[in-house]
BALOBA-1460 file (C-alpha; in Angstrom, 3 decimals):
// residues 194
<rec num="1" residu="m" x="-29.475" y="-4.960" z="59.358"/>
<rec num="2" residu="t" x="-31.757" y="-4.760" z="56.428"/>
<rec num="3" residu="r" x="-30.986" y="-6.416" z="53.323"/>
<rec num="4" residu="s" x="-31.608" y="-5.020" z="50.038"/>
<rec num="5" residu="s" x="-33.727" y="-7.367" z="47.590"/>
<rec num="6" residu="a" x="-32.043" y="-5.534" z="44.560"/>
<rec num="7" residu="p" x="-29.290" y="-7.283" z="42.813"/>
<rec num="8" residu="p" x="-25.754" y="-5.787" z="43.281"/>
<rec num="9" residu="s" x="-24.757" y="-3.345" z="40.719"/>
<rec num="10" residu="r" x="-21.706" y="-4.239" z="38.551"/>
<rec num="11" residu="p" x="-20.552" y="-1.207" z="36.648"/>
<rec num="12" residu="p" x="-17.188" y="-1.482" z="38.309"/>
<rec num="13" residu="a" x="-16.898" y="-4.947" z="36.757"/>
<rec num="14" residu="l" x="-17.664" y="-3.691" z="33.440"/>
<rec num="15" residu="l" x="-15.201" y="-0.738" z="33.893"/>
<rec num="16" residu="t" x="-12.443" y="-3.166" z="34.752"/>
<rec num="17" residu="t" x="-13.024" y="-5.294" z="31.753"/>
<rec num="18" residu="a" x="-12.878" y="-2.096" z="29.804"/>
<rec num="19" residu="l" x="-9.728" y="-1.032" z="31.181"/>
<rec num="20" residu="a" x="-8.290" y="-4.542" z="30.819"/>
<rec num="21" residu="a" x="-9.041" y="-4.325" z="27.251"/>
<rec num="22" residu="l" x="-7.486" y="-0.970" z="26.869"/>
<rec num="23" residu="a" x="-4.348" y="-2.165" z="28.779"/>
<rec num="24" residu="a" x="-4.041" y="-5.083" z="26.176"/>
<rec num="25" residu="g" x="-4.344" y="-2.822" z="23.241"/>
<rec num="26" residu="l" x="-1.998" y="-0.229" z="24.623"/>
<rec num="27" residu="a" x="0.420" y="-3.290" z="25.104"/>
<rec num="28" residu="l" x="0.010" y="-4.419" z="21.762"/>
<rec num="29" residu="a" x="0.404" y="-0.854" z="20.283"/>
<rec num="30" residu="g" x="3.297" y="-0.225" z="22.127"/>
<rec num="31" residu="g" x="5.182" y="-3.413" z="21.012"/>
<rec num="32" residu="a" x="4.588" y="-2.798" z="17.250"/>
<rec num="33" residu="a" x="6.960" y="0.234" z="16.343"/>
<rec num="34" residu="p" x="5.755" y="2.457" z="13.446"/>
<rec num="35" residu="a" x="6.971" y="1.257" z="10.091"/>
<rec num="36" residu="y" x="9.091" y="4.333" z="8.910"/>
<rec num="37" residu="a" x="11.542" y="2.457" z="6.866"/>
<rec num="38" residu="h" x="9.386" y="3.248" z="3.597"/>
<rec num="39" residu="g" x="11.004" y="6.440" z="3.089"/>
<rec num="40" residu="d" x="14.433" y="5.678" z="4.257"/>
<rec num="41" residu="l" x="17.743" y="5.973" z="2.477"/>
<rec num="42" residu="r" x="19.153" y="2.175" z="1.458"/>
<rec num="43" residu="s" x="22.180" y="3.058" z="-0.138"/>
<rec num="44" residu="s" x="24.067" y="5.871" z="-2.262"/>
<rec num="45" residu="n" x="26.634" y="6.104" z="-4.907"/>
<rec num="46" residu="p" x="29.057" y="7.259" z="-3.784"/>
<rec num="47" residu="a" x="28.556" y="5.758" z="-0.409"/>
<rec num="48" residu="d" x="28.645" y="7.762" z="2.781"/>
<rec num="49" residu="g" x="32.384" y="8.199" z="3.755"/>
<rec num="50" residu="a" x="33.818" y="7.038" z="0.533"/>
<rec num="51" residu="t" x="37.017" y="8.247" z="-0.980"/>
<rec num="52" residu="l" x="37.103" y="8.580" z="-4.709"/>
<rec num="53" residu="a" x="39.784" y="9.153" z="-7.502"/>
<rec num="54" residu="q" x="37.681" y="12.208" z="-8.733"/>
<rec num="55" residu="p" x="34.298" y="13.484" z="-8.195"/>
<rec num="56" residu="p" x="31.367" y="11.542" z="-9.679"/>
<rec num="57" residu="a" x="29.329" y="12.683" z="-12.765"/>
<rec num="58" residu="q" x="26.253" y="12.167" z="-10.722"/>
<rec num="59" residu="v" x="25.178" y="10.984" z="-7.180"/>
<rec num="60" residu="v" x="22.409" y="8.326" z="-6.844"/>
<rec num="61" residu="l" x="20.352" y="7.850" z="-3.572"/>
<rec num="62" residu="t" x="18.438" y="4.544" z="-3.422"/>
<rec num="63" residu="f" x="15.480" y="4.721" z="-1.003"/>
<rec num="64" residu="e" x="13.393" y="1.644" z="0.568"/>
<rec num="65" residu="e" x="10.534" y="2.672" z="-1.597"/>
<rec num="66" residu="a" x="9.809" y="5.006" z="-4.597"/>
<rec num="67" residu="p" x="9.901" y="8.873" z="-3.441"/>
<rec num="68" residu="v" x="7.843" y="11.356" z="-5.186"/>
<rec num="69" residu="e" x="9.489" y="13.564" z="-7.762"/>
<rec num="70" residu="l" x="7.624" y="16.669" z="-6.576"/>
<rec num="71" residu="g" x="9.562" y="18.359" z="-4.005"/>
<rec num="72" residu="a" x="12.621" y="16.322" z="-4.082"/>
<rec num="73" residu="q" x="15.811" y="18.049" z="-3.538"/>
<rec num="74" residu="v" x="19.500" y="17.125" z="-3.571"/>
<rec num="75" residu="v" x="22.196" y="19.659" z="-3.037"/>
<rec num="76" residu="v" x="25.929" y="18.559" z="-3.876"/>
<rec num="77" residu="t" x="28.353" y="20.975" z="-2.369"/>
<rec num="78" residu="g" x="32.010" y="20.775" z="-2.935"/>
<rec num="79" residu="p" x="34.993" y="22.735" z="-1.433"/>
<rec num="80" residu="d" x="34.173" y="25.753" z="-3.820"/>
<rec num="81" residu="g" x="30.386" y="25.813" z="-3.161"/>
<rec num="82" residu="v" x="27.510" y="24.022" z="-4.757"/>
<rec num="83" residu="v" x="28.222" y="21.525" z="-7.664"/>
<rec num="84" residu="s" x="24.978" y="19.947" z="-8.371"/>
<rec num="85" residu="t" x="23.394" y="20.876" z="-11.770"/>
<rec num="86" residu="g" x="19.670" y="20.851" z="-12.752"/>
<rec num="87" residu="a" x="16.721" y="19.085" z="-10.819"/>
<rec num="88" residu="p" x="17.265" y="15.659" z="-9.155"/>
<rec num="89" residu="r" x="15.552" y="12.811" z="-11.306"/>
<rec num="90" residu="v" x="13.476" y="10.150" z="-9.801"/>
<rec num="91" residu="a" x="13.776" y="6.791" z="-11.361"/>
<rec num="92" residu="s" x="11.976" y="3.972" z="-9.502"/>
<rec num="93" residu="a" x="13.414" y="4.059" z="-6.056"/>
<rec num="94" residu="d" x="16.403" y="5.949" z="-6.963"/>
<rec num="95" residu="v" x="17.078" y="9.818" z="-7.125"/>
<rec num="96" residu="v" x="19.939" y="10.879" z="-9.365"/>
<rec num="97" residu="q" x="21.395" y="14.559" z="-9.140"/>
<rec num="98" residu="d" x="23.817" y="15.414" z="-11.954"/>
<rec num="99" residu="v" x="27.469" y="16.978" z="-10.646"/>
<rec num="100" residu="q" x="29.255" y="19.699" z="-12.590"/>
<rec num="101" residu="p" x="31.700" y="18.016" z="-14.988"/>
<rec num="102" residu="s" x="34.501" y="20.554" z="-13.571"/>
<rec num="103" residu="a" x="34.188" y="19.731" z="-9.895"/>
<rec num="104" residu="p" x="37.307" y="20.210" z="-7.852"/>
<rec num="105" residu="a" x="39.156" y="17.670" z="-5.350"/>
<rec num="106" residu="g" x="37.908" y="17.965" z="-1.934"/>
<rec num="107" residu="r" x="35.351" y="16.892" z="0.512"/>
<rec num="108" residu="y" x="31.684" y="16.848" z="-0.702"/>
<rec num="109" residu="t" x="28.586" y="17.030" z="1.206"/>
<rec num="110" residu="v" x="25.195" y="15.577" z="-0.274"/>
<rec num="111" residu="e" x="22.008" y="17.106" z="1.492"/>
<rec num="112" residu="w" x="18.786" y="15.477" z="0.653"/>
<rec num="113" residu="r" x="15.036" y="15.757" z="1.336"/>
<rec num="114" residu="v" x="12.377" y="13.610" z="-0.391"/>
<rec num="115" residu="a" x="8.812" y="12.626" z="0.492"/>
<rec num="116" residu="s" x="7.317" y="9.043" z="-0.034"/>
<rec num="117" residu="d" x="3.941" y="8.505" z="-1.816"/>
<rec num="118" residu="d" x="2.071" y="8.681" z="1.357"/>
<rec num="119" residu="g" x="3.614" y="11.989" z="2.055"/>
<rec num="120" residu="h" x="6.213" y="11.139" z="4.982"/>
<rec num="121" residu="p" x="9.313" y="13.266" z="4.349"/>
<rec num="122" residu="a" x="12.740" y="12.150" z="4.800"/>
<rec num="123" residu="s" x="15.911" y="13.806" z="4.807"/>
<rec num="124" residu="g" x="19.536" y="13.419" z="5.515"/>
<rec num="125" residu="t" x="23.090" y="14.251" z="4.682"/>
<rec num="126" residu="l" x="26.242" y="12.195" z="3.629"/>
<rec num="127" residu="a" x="29.621" y="12.980" z="2.628"/>
<rec num="128" residu="f" x="32.458" y="11.777" z="0.378"/>
<rec num="129" residu="t" x="35.671" y="12.963" z="-0.660"/>
<rec num="130" residu="a" x="37.616" y="13.189" z="-4.447"/>
<rec num="131" residu="q" x="41.190" y="12.842" z="-4.399"/>
<rec num="132" residu="a" x="41.522" y="15.012" z="-7.693"/>
<rec num="133" residu="a" x="39.631" y="17.250" z="-10.005"/>
<rec num="134" residu="a" x="37.141" y="15.741" z="-12.118"/>
<rec num="135" residu="a" x="38.447" y="14.856" z="-15.886"/>
<rec num="136" residu="g" x="36.851" y="17.653" z="-17.906"/>
<rec num="137" residu="g" x="33.285" y="16.161" z="-18.222"/>
<rec num="138" residu="s" x="33.965" y="12.740" z="-19.331"/>
<rec num="139" residu="p" x="31.070" y="10.802" z="-17.573"/>
<rec num="140" residu="s" x="33.075" y="7.396" z="-17.793"/>
<rec num="141" residu="a" x="36.146" y="9.038" z="-16.268"/>
<rec num="142" residu="a" x="34.020" y="10.604" z="-13.549"/>
<rec num="143" residu="a" x="32.290" y="7.493" z="-12.615"/>
<rec num="144" residu="p" x="32.827" y="6.503" z="-8.784"/>
<rec num="145" residu="t" x="35.146" y="3.459" z="-8.357"/>
<rec num="146" residu="p" x="33.309" y="0.064" z="-7.281"/>
<rec num="147" residu="a" x="34.717" y="0.341" z="-3.900"/>
<rec num="148" residu="a" x="32.848" y="3.439" z="-3.202"/>
<rec num="149" residu="t" x="29.561" y="1.709" z="-3.779"/>
<rec num="150" residu="a" x="30.103" y="-1.224" z="-1.492"/>
<rec num="151" residu="a" x="28.915" y="0.387" z="1.705"/>
<rec num="152" residu="p" x="25.482" y="1.461" z="2.172"/>
<rec num="153" residu="a" x="24.792" y="4.991" z="3.506"/>
<rec num="154" residu="e" x="23.490" y="5.128" z="7.184"/>
<rec num="155" residu="a" x="19.828" y="6.170" z="6.817"/>
<rec num="156" residu="p" x="18.549" y="8.933" z="9.108"/>
<rec num="157" residu="r" x="16.606" y="7.963" z="12.382"/>
<rec num="158" residu="r" x="13.109" y="9.021" z="12.653"/>
<rec num="159" residu="e" x="11.725" y="9.307" z="16.121"/>
<rec num="160" residu="p" x="7.971" y="7.913" z="16.576"/>
<rec num="161" residu="l" x="5.660" y="10.519" z="17.938"/>
<rec num="162" residu="i" x="5.416" y="8.613" z="21.330"/>
<rec num="163" residu="p" x="8.317" y="6.981" z="22.205"/>
<rec num="164" residu="s" x="8.336" y="3.231" z="23.349"/>
<rec num="165" residu="w" x="8.713" y="3.931" z="27.023"/>
<rec num="166" residu="g" x="5.697" y="6.277" z="26.898"/>
<rec num="167" residu="w" x="3.592" y="3.077" z="25.621"/>
<rec num="168" residu="i" x="5.084" y="0.822" z="28.128"/>
<rec num="169" residu="a" x="4.476" y="3.483" z="31.207"/>
<rec num="170" residu="a" x="0.776" y="3.861" z="29.736"/>
<rec num="171" residu="g" x="0.121" y="-0.015" z="29.524"/>
<rec num="172" residu="v" x="1.456" y="-0.355" z="33.279"/>
<rec num="173" residu="i" x="-0.713" y="2.354" z="34.557"/>
<rec num="174" residu="a" x="-3.774" y="1.060" z="32.715"/>
<rec num="175" residu="i" x="-3.005" y="-2.570" z="34.308"/>
<rec num="176" residu="v" x="-2.503" y="-1.193" z="37.835"/>
<rec num="177" residu="a" x="-5.740" y="0.848" z="37.430"/>
<rec num="178" residu="a" x="-7.769" y="-2.290" z="36.249"/>
<rec num="179" residu="i" x="-6.293" y="-4.386" z="39.006"/>
<rec num="180" residu="r" x="-7.222" y="-1.739" z="41.798"/>
<rec num="181" residu="l" x="-10.749" y="-1.196" z="40.285"/>
<rec num="182" residu="n" x="-11.252" y="-4.852" z="40.229"/>
<rec num="183" residu="r" x="-10.559" y="-5.102" z="43.827"/>
<rec num="184" residu="r" x="-12.661" y="-2.318" z="44.663"/>
<rec num="185" residu="a" x="-15.467" y="-3.785" z="43.025"/>
<rec num="186" residu="s" x="-14.805" y="-7.127" z="44.727"/>
<rec num="187" residu="a" x="-14.774" y="-5.467" z="48.179"/>
<rec num="188" residu="l" x="-18.026" y="-3.580" z="47.299"/>
<rec num="189" residu="n" x="-19.754" y="-6.767" z="46.384"/>
<rec num="190" residu="k" x="-18.528" y="-8.386" z="49.548"/>
<rec num="191" residu="q" x="-19.956" y="-5.706" z="51.558"/>
<rec num="192" residu="q" x="-23.340" y="-5.767" z="49.718"/>
<rec num="193" residu="e" x="-23.414" y="-9.345" z="50.175"/>
<rec num="194" residu="d" x="-22.976" y="-9.104" z="54.065"/>
């Protein structure tokens, strides 16, 4: 048997190192969930599911970070149709939507859509109930009761582009591939030495 005097090539070892680094990166990226909280609804007044004595003069949505005013939409719908008036106003992290002063008793839904300053859209729906009609447009009479503001509204959940299990599966596949390539490179090196 003739031995070669050339040193054994090591591209598989370099490939193994690169794959191990890729696997480590995927594992770290998979463990760090994307930060979507910046555009989420933190609370609302009235709170989702609240029962009020009468409809509020306005609906206030408070977000984790200040949304941009351009494109903000809030539609308040009562038993007789839409009762929101005018465009929503953005004040810091709050979006305020006025409600008609003659709003009737019944169930109300609030549909909203805003965008954060980095462009991520957020939207959702909440509901509340008014036991009696509004008191003729008096803002102090139509204000929600303190009990209505206690519970924060449930923020809508956003799904990441790649679910967590996808990152985990990719990391496991990369690690298994790196181990197999490392074993193959060791076997080739051993054959070349013999």
